[in-house]
C-alpha positions in Angstrom: 5.6 -6.6 4.6 6.5 -3.5 6.1 4.8 -0.4 5.1 6.1 1.1 1.8 7.3 4.6 2.3 9.0 5.4 -1.3 6.5 3.9 -3.5 5.8 3.6 -7.4 3.1 2.3 -9.1 2.1 0.3 -12.0 -1.3 -1.1 -13.3 -1.1 -4.5 -15.0 -4.0 -6.5 -16.8 -3.4 -10.0 -18.1 -6.0 -12.7 -17.5 -8.0 -13.0 -14.0 -7.2 -10.1 -11.2 -7.1 -12.6 -8.7 -4.7 -15.0 -10.1 -2.2 -12.0 -11.1 -2.9 -10.6 -7.3 -2.3 -14.1 -6.2 1.5 -14.0 -7.9 2.6 -10.7 -6.6 1.3 -10.9 -3.0 4.2 -13.5 -2.7 6.7 -10.8 -3.6 8.6 -9.1 -1.0 8.5 -5.1 -1.5 5.1 -4.8 -3.1 1.5 -4.3 -2.1 -1.6 -5.5 -4.7 -4.9 -3.9 -4.9 -7.5 -5.5 -7.5 -9.6 -3.6 -9.7 -10.6 -2.4 -13.5 -9.3 -0.2 -16.0 -9.6 1.3 -19.2 -13.1 1.3 -19.7 -15.9 4.0 -19.8 -18.0 3.5 -16.8 -17.2 4.8 -13.6 -16.7 2.7 -10.9 -18.0 -0.3 -12.6 -19.2 -3.3 -11.1 -17.6 -6.8 -11.3 -20.6 -8.0 -13.3 -20.7 -4.9 -15.2 -17.2 -5.8 -16.5 -17.7 -9.4 -17.0 -20.9 -8.4 -19.4 -18.1 -7.0 -21.7 -20.0 -3.6 -22.0 -17.9 -1.5 -20.0 -14.5 -1.6 -22.1 -12.9 -2.2 -18.8 -10.1 -4.9 -18.5 -9.6 -6.7 -14.8 -6.0 -5.5 -13.4 -4.2 -5.1 -10.4 -2.5 -2.2 -9.3 0.8 -2.8 -7.9 2.6 -0.5 -5.1 6.0 -1.2 -5.0 9.4 -0.4 -3.1 12.0 0.4 -6.0 14.7 -0.1 -3.1 13.6 -3.9 -2.8 12.3 -4.8 -6.3 12.3 -3.1 -9.6 10.1 -2.3 -12.3 12.1 -4.9 -14.7 11.4 -7.4 -12.6 7.9 -7.0 -11.6 7.2 -6.8 -15.4 9.5 -9.8 -15.7 6.9 -11.7 -13.4 3.9 -10.2 -15.6 5.4 -11.7 -18.7 6.1 -14.7 -16.8 2.9 -15.4 -15.4 0.3 -15.0 -18.3 0.7 -15.1 -21.9 0.0 -12.0 -23.9 -0.3 -13.6 -27.3 -3.3 -14.9 -26.4 -5.9 -11.8 -27.3 -8.6 -11.3 -24.5 -8.0 -14.6 -22.9 -6.0 -16.1 -20.4 -6.6 -20.0 -20.1 -10.4 -20.8 -19.7 -11.2 -17.1 -18.9 -12.6 -15.3 -22.5 -13.7 -11.8 -23.0 -12.1 -8.4 -23.7 -11.9 -8.0 -19.6 -9.2 -10.4 -19.9 -6.8 -8.8 -22.2 -3.2 -7.8 -21.7 -2.6 -4.0 -20.5 0.1 -2.0 -18.7 -0.7 1.4 -17.5 2.2 3.2 -16.4 2.5 6.4 -14.2 5.9 8.5 -15.7 7.8 8.7 -18.6 10.7 7.0 -17.1 8.6 3.9 -16.6 7.1 4.0 -19.9 10.8 3.6 -21.4 11.3 0.6 -19.3 7.8 -1.0 -20.3 8.6 -0.5 -24.2 12.5 -1.9 -23.6 10.6 -5.2 -21.9 7.8 -5.1 -24.6 10.3 -5.3 -27.4 12.5 -8.0 -26.2 10.1 -10.4 -27.5 8.5 -9.2 -30.7 5.4 -11.8 -31.2 4.3 -10.0 -27.5 5.6 -6.2 -29.1 3.0 -7.2 -32.2 0.1 -7.7 -29.9 1.0 -6.2 -26.7 -0.4 -2.5 -28.2 -2.1 -1.3 -24.8 1.0 0.0 -23.3 -0.9 3.5 -22.1 -0.3 6.6 -19.4 -2.4 5.3 -16.2 -6.0 5.7 -16.7 -8.7 5.5 -14.1 -8.6 2.8 -11.8 -11.2 1.6 -10.0 -11.3 -1.1 -7.2 
């Protein structure tokens, strides 16, 4: 993929970050980095996060070129690849670090996210973690 110059970003969590990263790595116009967000420990290690004591979720930072892919499409992929109605788990991965979480960077992005979440009432009820982007650690 060519270097993204007019980039935007969103942070998504929905289970194991390696699984999410693998899906987005196949999409043109996207760069992905796995990390952690939403917790209280600065720069936590993998072992600290999986202990469940830091409050972090496993996430991916998605940097995208809006001329190639829209935020709506990125969110559609996100909701197709994981089930946000299974609280704190995805498949065999169980724990708060596997919760569904979306961290946005602009008020415009928040509106797009809220509109996508509202589309599915079951998701809207459970997907309560839609926040401005907090600290992200790799």
